Structure formats: C-alpha cells, structure tokens
C-alpha positions as a Markdown table, in Angstrom:
| # | Residue | x | y | z |
|---|---|---|---|---|
| 1 | Unk | 0.0 | 0.0 | 0.0 |
| 2 | Unk | 1.0 | 3.6 | -0.5 |
| 3 | Unk | 1.2 | 6.8 | 1.5 |
| 4 | Unk | -0.3 | 10.0 | 0.0 |
| 5 | Unk | -0.6 | 13.5 | 1.3 |
| 6 | Unk | -3.1 | 15.7 | -0.5 |
| 7 | Unk | -2.7 | 19.4 | -0.1 |
| 8 | Unk | -4.4 | 22.7 | -1.0 |
| 9 | Unk | -2.3 | 25.8 | -1.1 |
| 10 | Unk | -2.5 | 29.4 | -2.4 |
| 11 | Unk | 0.8 | 30.9 | -1.3 |
| 12 | Unk | 2.7 | 27.7 | -0.6 |
| 13 | Unk | 2.3 | 27.3 | 3.2 |
| 14 | Unk | 0.4 | 24.0 | 3.0 |
| 15 | Unk | 2.6 | 22.7 | 0.2 |
| 16 | Unk | 5.7 | 23.3 | 2.3 |
| 17 | Unk | 4.2 | 21.5 | 5.3 |
| 18 | Unk | 3.0 | 18.6 | 3.1 |
| 19 | Unk | 6.4 | 18.2 | 1.6 |
| 20 | Unk | 8.3 | 18.3 | 4.9 |
| 21 | Unk | 5.9 | 15.7 | 6.5 |
| 22 | Unk | 6.3 | 13.5 | 3.3 |
| 23 | Unk | 10.1 | 13.7 | 3.5 |
| 24 | Unk | 10.1 | 12.3 | 7.0 |
| 25 | Unk | 7.5 | 9.6 | 6.4 |
| 26 | Unk | 9.3 | 8.4 | 3.3 |
| 27 | Unk | 7.6 | 6.6 | 0.4 |
| 28 | Unk | 5.0 | 9.3 | 0.4 |
| 29 | Unk | 3.5 | 11.1 | -2.6 |
| 30 | Unk | 2.4 | 14.7 | -2.4 |
| 31 | Unk | -0.5 | 15.6 | -4.7 |
| 32 | Unk | -2.5 | 18.8 | -5.1 |
| 33 | Unk | -6.2 | 18.5 | -4.2 |
| 34 | Unk | -7.0 | 20.8 | -7.1 |
| 35 | Unk | -5.6 | 18.1 | -9.4 |
| 36 | Unk | -6.7 | 15.1 | -7.3 |
| 37 | Unk | -10.3 | 16.0 | -7.3 |
| 38 | Unk | -10.4 | 15.4 | -11.0 |
| 39 | Unk | -8.6 | 12.1 | -10.7 |
| 40 | Unk | -9.6 | 8.6 | -9.9 |
| 41 | Unk | -8.0 | 7.8 | -6.5 |
| 42 | Unk | -6.1 | 4.6 | -6.4 |
| 43 | Unk | -6.8 | 2.5 | -3.3 |
| 44 | Unk | -5.9 | 0.9 | -0.9 |
| 45 | Unk | -3.9 | 3.6 | 0.9 |
| 46 | Unk | -1.9 | 3.0 | 4.1 |
| 47 | Unk | -1.5 | 6.6 | 5.3 |
| 48 | Unk | -3.5 | 9.5 | 3.8 |
| 49 | Unk | -2.8 | 13.0 | 4.9 |
| 50 | Unk | -4.9 | 16.2 | 4.2 |
| 51 | Unk | -3.0 | 19.5 | 4.5 |
| 52 | Unk | -5.0 | 22.6 | 4.0 |
| 53 | Unk | -5.3 | 26.3 | 5.0 |
| 54 | Unk | -8.0 | 27.7 | 7.2 |
| 55 | Unk | -10.3 | 30.3 | 5.6 |
| 56 | Unk | -12.4 | 32.3 | 8.0 |
| 57 | Unk | -12.3 | 29.4 | 10.5 |
| 58 | Unk | -13.5 | 27.0 | 7.9 |
| 59 | Unk | -12.4 | 24.5 | 5.2 |
| 60 | Unk | -11.9 | 25.8 | 1.7 |
| 61 | Unk | -14.9 | 24.5 | -0.3 |
| 62 | Unk | -12.6 | 22.5 | -2.7 |
| 63 | Unk | -11.1 | 20.6 | 0.3 |
| 64 | Unk | -14.6 | 19.8 | 1.7 |
| 65 | Unk | -15.6 | 18.5 | -1.7 |
| 66 | Unk | -12.5 | 16.4 | -1.9 |
| 67 | Unk | -13.1 | 14.8 | 1.5 |
| 68 | Unk | -16.6 | 14.0 | 0.4 |
| 69 | Unk | -15.1 | 12.2 | -2.6 |
| 70 | Unk | -12.9 | 9.9 | -0.5 |
| 71 | Unk | -13.7 | 6.3 | 0.2 |
| 72 | Unk | -12.2 | 5.9 | 3.7 |
| 73 | Unk | -13.0 | 2.2 | 3.9 |
| 74 | Unk | -9.8 | 1.6 | 1.9 |
| 75 | Unk | -7.6 | 3.8 | 3.9 |
| 76 | Unk | -5.8 | 2.5 | 7.1 |
| 77 | Unk | -4.9 | 5.8 | 8.7 |
| 78 | Unk | -6.0 | 9.4 | 8.0 |
| 79 | Unk | -4.6 | 12.6 | 9.5 |
| 80 | Unk | -5.2 | 16.3 | 8.8 |
| 81 | Unk | -3.1 | 19.3 | 9.2 |
| 82 | Unk | -4.8 | 22.7 | 9.3 |
| 83 | Unk | -2.3 | 25.5 | 8.5 |
| 84 | Unk | -3.5 | 28.9 | 9.9 |
| 85 | Unk | -2.6 | 32.2 | 11.4 |
| 86 | Unk | -3.5 | 31.2 | 14.9 |
| 87 | Unk | -7.0 | 29.7 | 14.7 |
| 88 | Unk | -8.0 | 26.4 | 13.1 |
| 89 | Unk | -11.8 | 26.9 | 13.7 |
| 90 | Unk | -14.1 | 24.0 | 12.9 |
| 91 | Unk | -11.9 | 22.5 | 10.2 |
| 92 | Unk | -10.8 | 19.3 | 11.9 |
| 93 | Unk | -14.2 | 18.8 | 13.3 |
| 94 | Unk | -15.8 | 19.0 | 9.9 |
| 95 | Unk | -13.3 | 16.6 | 8.2 |
| 96 | Unk | -14.0 | 14.1 | 11.0 |
| 97 | Unk | -17.8 | 14.6 | 10.6 |
| 98 | Unk | -17.6 | 13.9 | 6.9 |
| 99 | Unk | -15.6 | 10.7 | 7.5 |
| 100 | Unk | -17.8 | 9.5 | 10.3 |
| 101 | Unk | -20.8 | 9.5 | 7.9 |
| 102 | Unk | -18.8 | 7.0 | 5.8 |
| 103 | Unk | -17.9 | 4.8 | 8.8 |
| 104 | Unk | -14.4 | 6.1 | 9.4 |
| 105 | Unk | -12.8 | 8.4 | 12.0 |
| 106 | Unk | -10.1 | 11.0 | 11.5 |
| 107 | Unk | -7.3 | 9.3 | 13.3 |
| 108 | Unk | -5.4 | 12.5 | 14.1 |
| 109 | Unk | -5.7 | 16.2 | 13.5 |
| 110 | Unk | -3.2 | 18.9 | 13.9 |
| 111 | Unk | -2.9 | 22.7 | 13.7 |
| 112 | Unk | 0.3 | 24.5 | 12.5 |
| 113 | Unk | 0.7 | 28.2 | 12.8 |
| 114 | Unk | 2.1 | 29.7 | 9.6 |
| 115 | Unk | 2.6 | 33.3 | 8.3 |
| 116 | Unk | -0.8 | 34.8 | 7.6 |
| 117 | Unk | -1.5 | 35.9 | 4.0 |
| 118 | Unk | -5.0 | 37.4 | 3.9 |
| 119 | Unk | -3.8 | 40.7 | 2.5 |
| 120 | Unk | -7.2 | 42.4 | 2.4 |
| 121 | Unk | -7.2 | 42.3 | 6.2 |
| 122 | Unk | -3.6 | 42.7 | 7.2 |
| 123 | Unk | 0.0 | 43.0 | 6.0 |
| 124 | Unk | 2.4 | 40.1 | 6.0 |
| 125 | Unk | 4.7 | 39.5 | 9.0 |
| 126 | Unk | 8.3 | 40.7 | 8.8 |
| 127 | Unk | 10.8 | 38.2 | 7.3 |
| 128 | Unk | 12.3 | 37.5 | 10.7 |
| 129 | Unk | 8.9 | 36.7 | 12.2 |
| 130 | Unk | 8.0 | 34.6 | 9.2 |
| 131 | Unk | 11.2 | 32.5 | 9.7 |
| 132 | Unk | 10.3 | 32.1 | 13.4 |
| 133 | Unk | 7.0 | 30.5 | 12.4 |
| 134 | Unk | 8.7 | 28.2 | 9.9 |
| 135 | Unk | 11.1 | 27.1 | 12.7 |
| 136 | Unk | 8.2 | 26.5 | 15.1 |
| 137 | Unk | 6.4 | 24.6 | 12.4 |
| 138 | Unk | 9.3 | 22.2 | 11.9 |
| 139 | Unk | 9.2 | 21.4 | 15.7 |
| 140 | Unk | 5.5 | 20.7 | 15.3 |
| 141 | Unk | 6.2 | 18.4 | 12.4 |
| 142 | Unk | 8.5 | 16.3 | 14.5 |
| 143 | Unk | 5.7 | 15.7 | 17.0 |
| 144 | Unk | 3.2 | 15.0 | 14.1 |
| 145 | Unk | 5.6 | 12.4 | 12.6 |
| 146 | Unk | 5.8 | 10.6 | 16.0 |
| 147 | Unk | 2.1 | 10.4 | 16.2 |
| 148 | Unk | 1.7 | 9.2 | 12.6 |
| 149 | Unk | 4.5 | 6.6 | 12.7 |
| 150 | Unk | 3.1 | 5.1 | 15.9 |
| 151 | Unk | -0.5 | 5.2 | 14.3 |
| 152 | Unk | -1.7 | 7.1 | 17.4 |
| 153 | Unk | -5.0 | 9.0 | 17.7 |
| 154 | Unk | -5.0 | 12.4 | 19.3 |
| 155 | Unk | -8.7 | 13.1 | 19.7 |
| 156 | Unk | -10.6 | 15.5 | 17.5 |
| 157 | Unk | -12.3 | 18.4 | 19.3 |
| 158 | Unk | -16.1 | 18.0 | 19.4 |
| 159 | Unk | -16.6 | 21.7 | 19.3 |
| 160 | Unk | -17.8 | 23.0 | 16.0 |
| 161 | Unk | -21.5 | 22.9 | 15.5 |
| 162 | Unk | -21.9 | 26.7 | 15.5 |
| 163 | Unk | -18.7 | 27.1 | 13.5 |
| 164 | Unk | -19.9 | 24.5 | 11.0 |
| 165 | Unk | -23.0 | 26.5 | 10.5 |
| 166 | Unk | -20.9 | 29.6 | 10.0 |
| 167 | Unk | -18.8 | 27.7 | 7.4 |
| 168 | Unk | -21.8 | 26.8 | 5.4 |
| 169 | Unk | -23.0 | 30.3 | 5.3 |
| 170 | Unk | -19.5 | 31.6 | 4.5 |
| 171 | Unk | -19.0 | 29.0 | 1.7 |
| 172 | Unk | -22.2 | 30.1 | 0.0 |
| 173 | Unk | -20.8 | 33.6 | -0.4 |
| 174 | Unk | -17.1 | 32.7 | -1.0 |
| 175 | Unk | -17.1 | 32.2 | -4.8 |
| 176 | Unk | -18.7 | 35.6 | -5.3 |
| 177 | Unk | -16.2 | 37.5 | -3.3 |
| 178 | Unk | -14.0 | 37.8 | -6.4 |
| 179 | Unk | -16.1 | 40.8 | -7.4 |
| 180 | Unk | -13.7 | 42.8 | -5.2 |
| 181 | Unk | -10.7 | 41.8 | -7.3 |
| 182 | Unk | -9.4 | 44.2 | -9.8 |
| 183 | Unk | -6.2 | 44.9 | -11.7 |
| 184 | Unk | -4.3 | 48.2 | -11.9 |
| 185 | Unk | -2.3 | 49.7 | -14.7 |
| 186 | Unk | 0.9 | 47.8 | -13.8 |
| 187 | Unk | -0.6 | 44.6 | -15.4 |
| 188 | Unk | 1.6 | 43.5 | -18.3 |
| 189 | Unk | -0.8 | 40.7 | -19.4 |
| 190 | Unk | 1.6 | 37.9 | -18.5 |
| 191 | Unk | -1.2 | 35.5 | -17.7 |
| 192 | Unk | 0.4 | 34.0 | -14.5 |
| 193 | Unk | -2.8 | 34.7 | -12.6 |
| 194 | Unk | -4.8 | 32.5 | -15.0 |
| 195 | Unk | -2.2 | 29.7 | -14.8 |
| 196 | Unk | -1.9 | 29.7 | -11.0 |
| 197 | Unk | -5.5 | 29.6 | -10.1 |
| 198 | Unk | -6.3 | 26.2 | -8.7 |
| 199 | Unk | -9.9 | 26.2 | -9.8 |
| 200 | Unk | -9.6 | 27.9 | -13.2 |
| 201 | Unk | -11.5 | 31.0 | -11.9 |
| 202 | Unk | -9.5 | 33.4 | -14.1 |
| 203 | Unk | -9.4 | 33.8 | -17.8 |
| 204 | Unk | -7.7 | 36.5 | -19.8 |
| 205 | Unk | -10.0 | 38.8 | -21.8 |
| 206 | Unk | -8.5 | 41.6 | -23.8 |
| 207 | Unk | -5.2 | 40.9 | -22.1 |
| 208 | Unk | -6.6 | 41.5 | -18.6 |
| 209 | Unk | -7.7 | 38.9 | -16.0 |
| 210 | Unk | -11.4 | 38.3 | -15.5 |
| 211 | Unk | -12.7 | 36.5 | -12.4 |
| 212 | Unk | -15.5 | 33.9 | -13.0 |
| 213 | Unk | -17.2 | 33.8 | -9.6 |
| 214 | Unk | -16.0 | 30.3 | -8.4 |
| 215 | Unk | -13.3 | 31.8 | -6.2 |
| 216 | Unk | -11.8 | 29.9 | -3.2 |
| 217 | Unk | -10.2 | 33.1 | -1.8 |
| 218 | Unk | -6.7 | 31.4 | -1.8 |
| 219 | Unk | -5.3 | 34.7 | -3.1 |
| 220 | Unk | -2.7 | 32.9 | -5.2 |
| 221 | Unk | -3.3 | 35.3 | -8.1 |
| 222 | Unk | -2.7 | 38.4 | -5.9 |
| 223 | Unk | 0.4 | 37.1 | -4.1 |
| 224 | Unk | 2.1 | 35.6 | -7.1 |
| 225 | Unk | 1.5 | 38.4 | -9.6 |
| 226 | Unk | 5.0 | 39.5 | -10.6 |
| 227 | Unk | 3.8 | 43.1 | -11.1 |
| 228 | Unk | 1.7 | 43.2 | -7.9 |
| 229 | Unk | -1.0 | 44.6 | -10.0 |
| 230 | Unk | -3.9 | 42.5 | -8.7 |
| 231 | Unk | -5.8 | 44.2 | -5.9 |
| 232 | Unk | -8.7 | 43.3 | -3.6 |
| 233 | Unk | -10.8 | 46.2 | -2.5 |
| 234 | Unk | -8.9 | 49.3 | -1.5 |
| 235 | Unk | -6.5 | 48.0 | 1.1 |
| 236 | Unk | -4.0 | 45.8 | -0.8 |
| 237 | Unk | -2.3 | 48.4 | -3.0 |
| 238 | Unk | 0.5 | 49.3 | -0.6 |
| 239 | Unk | 0.9 | 46.0 | 1.2 |
| 240 | Unk | 3.8 | 43.7 | 0.5 |
| 241 | Unk | 2.9 | 40.4 | -1.1 |
| 242 | Unk | 3.6 | 37.0 | 0.5 |
| 243 | Unk | 5.0 | 33.9 | -1.1 |
| 244 | Unk | 6.3 | 31.0 | 1.0 |
| 245 | Unk | 10.1 | 31.2 | 0.5 |
| 246 | Unk | 10.4 | 27.4 | 0.4 |
| 247 | Unk | 8.1 | 27.1 | -2.7 |
| 248 | Unk | 8.7 | 28.3 | -6.2 |
| 249 | Unk | 6.2 | 29.8 | -8.7 |
| 250 | Unk | 6.6 | 26.7 | -10.9 |
| 251 | Unk | 5.4 | 24.5 | -8.0 |
| 252 | Unk | 2.1 | 26.4 | -7.9 |
| 253 | Unk | 1.2 | 26.5 | -11.6 |
| 254 | Unk | -1.6 | 24.4 | -13.1 |
C-alpha cells in the first residue's frame, strides 16, 4: 500500500508542510487537491494526509468536496493538518464529521501556525517573524511524525456545530467575493494569474484577467502576480505580497 498527502495551497504554506511531512514519512506522494479532485484515486492507501489552510475558521470548499469524494474504507490511517494564522476553527471537526458519515474516523488532527497571508485584512509579517513561524512549524512536524509513525490517535475536538453553521453560510458567499478583485495599470498581461488559479477561476480577456465567480479566496493570483497589479478592494495596493520562500512559482502552476 502507498502513503499519500493531498494538499491545497494558495501561497505555498500548506505545500511546504505537506512536503516536509512526506520527507520524514518516506515513500509518500504529495498531490495537489486541485488536481486530485479530477482524478480517480487509487486504493488501498496505508496513510492518507490532508493538509489545507483555514479560511475564516472553515475548510476551503474545494477541500470539503475532496473529503466528500474519499472512500475511507480503503484507507488505514487518516490525518489532517490545518495551517493557519493562529486559529483552526471547525476544520478538523468538519473533516471528522464527513468521514464519520462514511464509517471512518479521522485518526489524528493537527494545527500548525504559519505566516498569515489574507492581505485584504492585514499586511504580512516581517521576514524574521515569518522565519520564526517556519522554525516553530518544523518542531510541530517532529511531533506529528511521531504520532503518525506510531499510528496514534490524538482526539478531535467536538466543538464545531456553530462554526460548521458559519462555514456553510460563508462558503455560499465565498465564490462571489471575487467581485472585489481588480487589476491596476501595472498589469503586463503575463497570464500568470490564469495559470496559477487552482480552480480555473480566471481567464484573460482583452489581455486582462477576468474572475469567474467560483473563487476559493486562496489569493494565489494576488500574491504571485509579478507586477503586484492584482488588488482586492482598496487595502492591498500598498501592502507587500507574501509567497512561501520554500516554494517556487513553478510549483504552484496548473
């Protein structure tokens, strides 16, 4: 049997974590959920990991759809890692609830604090503070690896009914939030935003990006735009962009 870690990532945080866990587990594939949701998953699987960011205390809709797709009866051990800026919300609870409906439990769930990247609300941390979070994350990964290798369970928090309600309400609105995205006159029509979107929510029209209202709010287009020309509302224009320094642009392209 094989080990697979499925990840979803906009700026590279969850990809970095997925890779570093895979390196220590060995014989482990790392696959993007944006690609895997269109694939036929090959079972059985010995260890399956789900690594994803937390959006407004909730699962990204694409991740929730992917978990719904899984057949957990052919997976021996399932763990999740929620990367976040300090709050993992109802994410682990919701993953566990979906699996329980299929007769399986989430064996272990973890939260890792990473540099925040929701630019419409706040500017990125300084490089020194980012590096401190990366170092702390590596220490957390050591603990996670011990739990996984020993096939331990760590108990998933039962809290989450209200937060799950909030997620459903939020996820209904999420795809339409791209109406706040716009592009300034620095745009040079390179098309990277179209290629980097994990859900093909952007297409170039008259050499400018157009958003198609199926947005996940991962902000990959905003953070990876080489001209920093993509904006959200009126607060991102003068804020520095964030890209995980352990991930390359080519790693993020679709």
